[in-house]
N, C-alpha and C positions, 0 to 999 in steps of 0.2 A: 532766211537762214543762211548761215555760212557753213562751209564744209572744209575739212582738212583730212587728207589721206594719211592714214597711219601705216608706216612700213616697218617691217621687222628689222630691228637694229643689228648691225654687224659688229662682230667682236673686233676690239682693238688689236691691230697687228703688231704694234711695236710698243713694248712696255716703256722703253726709255723715252720715246717720243711723247707718250702720254704723260709721264712724270714731268717732262720738260714743259709741255703745254699747261699742266696744272700749276707749276711754279710761276709761269708767266701770268696766269689768271689771278693767282693770289697776289702777285705784285701789281695787279691793276693794268697789265698790258692789254691792248686790244688785239686779241688773237682770234682770227676767224675759226669758228667751231662748226662741227657737223651736226645736222639736225638730229641724227640718231643718238648722239651722245646725251641729249637732254633727257632721254627716257631712263638713263641710268642714275642720274643724280638729282636730288631735290634742288629747286631754285634757291639761290642764296637769300637769306633773310635780309629784307631792306629796313634800315633804321631811318626813322623820321624825326629823331630828336633834334636834329639841326635844321630842320625845315623852317624857312623864313616866310614872313608875310609877303604878299604881292607888292611889287615896286609901286610906290605912290599911293599905297593904301592909307585910308584915314584910320589912325590908331587911337584907341580909347583905353584908359585905365579902369579896371573894375573898381567900384566904390568900396568894396569890402575886401578883407584879406582872403583872396581866393584860394591861396594854397592851404590855408586852415580849413576853408569850406570844403575843398576837394578831399582833404583828408577825412573829414567827417562823413562825406558821402560814400567814399570808397571803402573806408575801414569800418564804419559804424552802422550805416543804414543798409547796405547791400551785402547780402551774404552769398549771392550767386551772380557771377558776372554775366551769365547767359541772358539775364533779363534785360540787358541794354537793347537787344533786338526787339523784345516785346515792347519796350517803351517807345522806340522810334516808329515801329509799325503802328502802334496805338495813336501816336501823334499824327502820322500820316493819314490814318483812317478818319480822325476827327477833322482834319483839314479837308478831306474829300467830302465829308458830311456837310461842311460849311459851304463849299462851292455848289453842292447839289441843292442845298437850301436856297442859296442866292439865285440859282437858275430857275426856280419856280416862279419868281417875279421878273427875272431878266434872262430869257432863254439865251441871249447872246453871250452871257457870262461864261458858258462852257467852250465857246469857240467852235472851230470846225476841224474835221479830220481826226488825227490822233489825240488832239487836245480834248475831245469829247469823251475819250475813254477814261472813266474814273477807276484807276487801278494803281497798284504799288508794284514797283519792279526792283529786284535785287540783282546786283552784278558784282562779280569779283575780278580783280586784276592782280593775279599772283605775282607777276613780274615786279609791279610797283608796290605790292603789299597793301592794296587799297580795297575796301569794301564799300560799295555804293548802294544807297537806298533812295529811290526816287518816287515821288507821288505827284499826281496831277491835281492837287488840291488847290486851295485858295491862294497859297503863296504868301510872301511877305514883301512889303516895301522896305526901303532903307531904314525908315524910322521904326518899322515893326522889328526888323533884325536887331536894331540897337536896343529897343525896349524889351522885347520878349526874351531874347537871349541874354539879357542882363538882369533877369528877374532875381537870380540868386543874389547878386551883389546889391541890388537896388535897396533891399531892406536892411542890409548889413548882417554880418554874422551873428551878432548878439540877438537882434530882433528875430532872425530866422530860427535860431535855437530856442528862443523863448516861445515862439509859435508851436514848435514841435513838442515842447515839454508841456504846454497847456492842453495839447490833444484837441485843438480846435478842428473845425471842418476844413481841412486842407485837401480838397479834392482836386488834385493836379492832373488827373487823367485828361489827355487831349491838349494840354498847355505846354508850350516850351518853357523850360525853367529847370527845376530840379530833376525832373524825369529825363529831360534831354541831356543833362549833364552826366547821366549814368554812362554815356558813351565813353567817358574818360576812364572807365574801368578797363577798357581795352585799347584805347587810342592814345597815340603820342601827339597827334595833330588832327584837327577837324575842320573841314570846309563845309559851309552851308551855302549852296547856290540857290537863288530864289527869284521868282518872277511873279509879280502881282498884276492883276488887270488894271489897277489904278495908277501904276507906275510904269512909264514908257521904258524905263531902263531895267536891266537885269543886274542884280547885286550878288556879291559873294562876302560871306562872313567867315573869318578865320581866327582860330585861337588854339593855344596849347595849354590853357588854363593855368598860365604862369603869372597871372596878374594883368594881362592885357589882351585885347582882341582888336581885329582890324576889319574895316568894311571898305570895299572898293567896287567900282563898276566891273561887272563880269563880261569879259570879251570871249568866253568859251562858247560851247555849243548852245544855241538858243533853247530854252526850256518851254516856250509858249506860255506855260503857267505852272505854278507848283514849286516844289523844293527838291533839291538833290543833295543828300548828305554824303560827303566823301570822308570815310574813316581811314586814317592812316594807322594801321594796327601796330601795337607794340610787338616787340620781338617774341614775348611770351604768349602772345594772342593770335599767333598765325593759324591756329586751328579754325578760326572763323573765316578763313579763305577756302575751306573745303565745302563742296556742294552738299555732301551728306549731313555735315554738322548743321548747316543753315536750314536744310529741309527738316531735320529733326526738331529744331527750335521753333520753326514756323508751325509745324504740326502740333507741337506741344502747347504753345502759348497763343498762337493766333489763327487757329484752325477755323474759327467761326467769325472772323472779321467779315463785315458786310461786303467789302470790296475784294475783287480778285487780287491775289498776290502771286507774282510771277518771279521765277529765277532763271537767269541765263545759264542753261546747263547743257552738258554734252551727253550724247549717247552713241553707241556703236550700231551702225547699220551695214548690211551687206548689199552690194550692188554689182550688177553685171556690166562689164566694160569691154570694149573691143580690144583684142590683143594687138600690141604695137608691131610694126613691121620687123624691127630688129628681133623681137622675140619670136616672130613667125619664121624668120630666116634660120634662127638657131634651132628651132624645133624641126624645120624641114631637113636641115643638114643631118640631124640625128635620125630622122626617118629614112633618109637615103642610105645611111650606113646599115640600117637594119634591113633595108630592101636588098642591098647587094649580098648580104649574107644569106638571103632566102632565094636568090635567083636560081641556083643550081637545083633547088627543090622543085621549082615551078616550070623548068624548061620543057618538060615532057607533057605539060598540060596544054592541049590545043584549044580547049573551050574556056577561055578566060573572059569574064564579063567585067569590064571596067567602068561601065556607065555609072554605077553607084558611087564610085570614087570621084568621078568627074562632078557628079551632083553635089557631093559633100564639099568639094573644093570651091564650089560656087557660094556656099553658105559662109557668112562672116564668122570668124573666130572670136570667142569671147572668154573671159575669165572672171571669177568672183573675187572682189576685193572687199576689205572692211574699211569703212569711212567713219571718222568721228564727226558727227553733225552737231552743230550748236544751234539751239533755238530756245525760245521762251517757254517754260514749263509751269503749268498752273499748280499751285501748292495747296490751296484751300477750297476744295470742291464740296466739302461738307457744309450743309446748311444748318443754321441755328433755328431748329424747328420750335424751340421753346418761346421764340418771339411771336409766333402765330397763335391764334386762338385754338384751344383744344378741339373745337368743333371743325376746324379746317384741316386737321392732321388725321390721317387714317391709320389703322393698325399696322399696315405694312411699313409705313414710314417710321412709326415708333420702333418697330422691330429692327429696321435697318439702322436707325440711329443708336439704338442700344448696343447692337453688335459692334458698331464702330467705336462707341464710347468705352465699352467694357472689354473690348478685344476678345469677344466670345463668338462662338458659332451657333449657340442655342438661343432661342427666343426667351424673353423674361416671363416669369410666372404672372406678373401683374405690373401696372405702372399707374402713376397719377401725374397729371399735368395741371398746374394751377398758377394763379397770379395773386400775390399778397399785396394789399394796399394798407396804407396807414402811416405810422411814423417812419417806417422803413419799407420801401416798395421793392419787390423782387419777383422774379419769375423762376419756376423750378419744374423739373421733371425728375421723378423719383421711380426707380425700378427695383423689383424683387427678383434676384437671379433664380434660375431653376434649381440650382444645387449649391450647397455651401462649399467654399474652398477647403481643401484638406487641412489647411493651417488656421482655420477660423479662430480657434480658442487658444492658439499658441501666442504667447505674449499679449494676452487679452487687454491688459490695462495700458500697454504702451503702443498699441496699434491704432493708427489714425483711421478716421472714417473714410469711406470709399466715395465721398462726394467731391466734386470739382467746383471750386468757387471762381466765378467769372464776374468781372465788372465791365459792363458795356461790351460784352462778347470777347473780352480779353482775359485770358486765363491768369489767375492770380496764384492759386495754390490748391493742392489736393491733400494737404496735411493739417487741416483745421480740425482740431479735436472739439472745438466748441460748437460745430454745426449740428452734430447728432451725438447722443449718448452712446457709450461703449456697446451697449446691448443691441443697438441698431446699426452697428458698423458694417453689417452685411448689405445694407441698402446702397445701391449705386445711383448716380445721377449727377445733375448739375444744378447750381444755384447762380442766377445772374441778377445783379442789382445795378440800376443806374444811379442810385443815390447813396450807396454804401460809402461811408467815409473811410479812407485809407491813409496810412501815414506816407511819408515822403517816398518810401521805397515800394509801396504797395504790398509789403510783406507782413505787416502787422497792423491789425485794426486799431484805430484810435479810440472809438467809443464802444466799449464792451457792452453797454446797454443795448446797442443796436444788434449786436451779435446774439445776445440773449433773447431778443424779440424774434430774430429769425429762427433760432433754435426751437423756441416754443411752438411756432407755427409749423416748422418742419416735422417735429415730433408728432403733433396732432394730425397732420396730413398723412404721415407715414402709418400711424396706428389706424387711421380711417381706411386707408388703402388695404391694410391687412384684414380689417374687419369686413370689408366689402368682399374680399376674396373668400373669407369664411362663409359669408352669407350666401354667395353664389354657389358654394360647394355643398350646402345643406340640402338634403332631399326634400321634395315637395310632399307635404303630409296631406294628401287627398284621400288616402285610404281610410275607411271607416274604422278599421281595427288598428290601433297604434302598434300592436305586436306584429301585424302583417306589414305595416310600413317599415318597422325596424328590420324585419327579415328581408324585405325588398332592398333596403339600404345596404344590407350585408353582401347582397349579390352584385352590387354595383362595382364598377371599376374604381380604381384609386382616383380620388378627386384632386384638384389643384391644391386645396388646402391640406389634404393629407400629405402631399409631396412637400409643401411648405413646412408642415409640422415636423416631418422626419428630418428635414435639413436645418431648421431654425428654431425648433421648439425649445431647445435649451436657452437660446437667447431671450425668448419671452420670459422664461423662468427667472433668468438673471435680471431682467427688467423689473420684475415684482420685487426682487430683493433690493435693487438699487434705486428705483424711481418711485418714491412714495406718492408723488403728485399724480401719477398715471396708473397707480396700482389697480384701481377698479376697472379701467379700460383694458389693462393687460389681462386681468383675471378672466374676462369674457373671451379672450383668445386662447385660453388653456384648453388642451384636449388630452384625453386619457381613456384607457380601457376600464371597464367596470365588471362587477360580477354579473350584471345583466347584459352587458355588451362586451364580451371578451375578444371580439375580432373587429369591432368597428369603433373608431374614436368618437367620443361624445364630449360635449361641452358642459360647463357648470350650469348654464341656463337650461340645457336639456335634462340634466340631473334633477334640478329643482322642479321642473315641470312635472316629472313623474314620481316625485316623492309621495310616500303613503300619507294618508290623512292623519294628522297629529304628529307627524315626524318633524322634529325641531332641530335635528342635527345632520350635517353632512359627514358621512363616515368615510374613512380611508384607511388603507393599510399599505405599508411600504416594505419591500423586499427585493431580492435579487432578480426574480423572474415571475411572470404571471402564473406559471405552472406551480411554483413554490407557494405563492399566495393562495391559490385555489385550495390547497391542502392544509392551510393553516388552521389550528384549533381556535384562533382568535375570532374566526368568522362563523363558528357553529351556530350560535344563537341569532346572529344577525341574518344569516341565510335562512334559518328556520322561521324567522319572522318576515321573510321576503323583503328585507331591507337591502337597498343597493349600496355596494361598497366600491369606492374608487381604488384602483390598483396603481400604485406608484412604484416604478421599477428603475427610475433614473436616480443616481446617487444625490443629485442636487434637489430632488423633490421635497425632501423633508426640511431642508434649509429654506426652500421657498415657502413652505407652509408655516414656518415660524414667523414669516412677514405677512402672511395672508391668513388672518384669524377668523374671518367671516366673509360670507358672500351673500348679497341680497338679504341681509339680516339673519342669516342662518350660520351658526357656529360650526367650526370644523372639529371633528373628534377623531383621534388616532385609536384605532381598534386594539393596538398593542399596549396601550397604557391603562393605568388603573382608573377607577371611577367611570367606567363606561356605562352610559345610560341609554335606555331605548325609548324613553319618552312616552310609553304607554301603560305605565304601572298605575293602578288605581290605589285608593287609600287602603283597601283590604290587603292588597299584595304588598304594599309598603309595610303594613303592620306585621304581616307574616314574615317578611324578610328580617325585620328588626328582631322578632322573636327567635328566629333561627340563629342569628348572630349571637344572642345572649346564650342560647342553649350550647353552642359550640365554642364559647369564649375560652373555656379552660383548655379545650383541645387545640385551638389556634395559638394560644399563648405557649403551650408546651412545644408545639412545633417550631414556633419562632425561637424559643430559647435553645432548641436542639440544633439550630442551624447557625452558621457563622454570622455574627452581627455585622461584620464589615460588608458582607455580601447581600444580606437579606434585611430589608427595612421593615417588612410586615407580612403577616399571613392572614388572609381574609377569606370568608366565604364568597363564592362568585355565582352570579346567575347568567354568565355569558357562555358557559359550556353546556354541551348536550351529551356527547358520548365520551369526551376526554375527561379523566378524573381530575387533572391538575394542569395548570399552565403558569408560566413565569412571565409576569408583566413588569413594566418599568413605571416609575413614579410619574405623576401627571405633568410635572414641569421640567423633568430631566430629559436627557437624551434617550431616544428609543433604543432598543436592542439592536435594531438594524443600523442605526447611526454609529 
């Protein structure tokens, strides 16, 4: 590590001299400057537009119209310049993968000393305006440089565009070519220094993407093996010389790369150093002045002990200074745990990973870790947060899912709406595929059928995870008496699924409305209070299990609150017959029931609508009811005529009431009064 002492800058004493020096600097004069002045002004932006190839370099013309091709890449395919760093680190990672694979059969391939360290290093040179990225991967020979870095031009512009339009399998991750050329989003000039084990010489490739590139023998610092890419940044891309910006990008895009990524960074440290003699002399002179002023006060003191002062004088004098220390800092210490088998990862590791991924301090309610195989292979970890975000349903249809998409541990995007449906947007996690086909910029998938396959499997696994959470939260029914079991359940603490339902129950109801293919699965996840379970949430399966013999309908009633529903006259006959009624108090409930017409072959019936049937009437009762309707036909007709025809559709005799003389209901297929 190297160190530099940072001193407090002194104020300029002469304004005229400062202006004069400034004019000389602008004119290009070589004026000696003071180190402290550097802290007041940003270094001048270095332009690389006029940089030339190395003398004697072997120059080649691109086979295709590179200027046209660069225009396509920069303006059409890449919407975010930051991803150039992702592309280069990904290429470096794949190069390291290759040399590690070769070393399995040839241990000497790795070399000795620093060459054995499989890593990526990032360094900036602010004075020259250069960003350097170095890997100790397999490297490239002269022919490799010519062939691989000419991939863009080799096929020609028209063939390249044709390939993109067809949407073929152009999986360019880990290959120099189009991905590498994203560096020209931020660069005026690029150098690629490379050394391969099979080539005794080290080579340098240079290009401004202006129609030509040059290759020559590199006489610079030996690389041992691997590549170093020197990016001479554009004037408008100077932000990529800042350590914080580079750390942010590595953390976002390359956090889970298999190999360590280091950056040459500075940090401030405090250090105790001896006081110099000049400073001690100055300090002692000040002390003598103070002592002279105090002599008159101490003349009468006969017993003066000066031994302590003598001892203190013998101790070395020190002071604390602040130093700026430069050293290699590791940027990606997070491990890609999804690459391991689920049996090898413990709960504490999942919790730690979730907190880092979701930037939360609370553990998840549940998680699932799986590997999908088939046409599209991928690994995924899905998490259910403990609580819903406050803005969960704000901009519901425009909000992206909370899943991060990776390809070979390289972050691609967290704004893929196609990975999960909107109602599951609360689920967080990662999806990583080695075979997922991406377009040239890795920002838009080529084969939408692949994405549909991934989505189908993710939805199924997500719903299975929620179902298991529900099953784990259900009480064990070992009690002989079902009522005793229900009472015991009421006394239990809030379960994990109770927490889930309070936070995300509305999302499940939206899923029933939106996702017809998974409607049955989602219906099993519904929870609600009922007339027999006013304080404990129950499922439709539990409702069906305790239906009375002969009951053919699932009854429900919607209102503003459970207290209001319990007093409703609509329930009088239902409660008198000991029939269980579901209480719906969420405004979305009745819209959900319009899409869920039956469950387990039992129809749903709204107790606030006409034609309510109890399913237990025998032939004698049906005959008696018919006779009553005939007897009161004149009366009901008179009442109907007396009421406004626009407001009342019909007046009928009812068998749903017990103590209430009359109730107003809505038609069977219209909106309920509550809606």
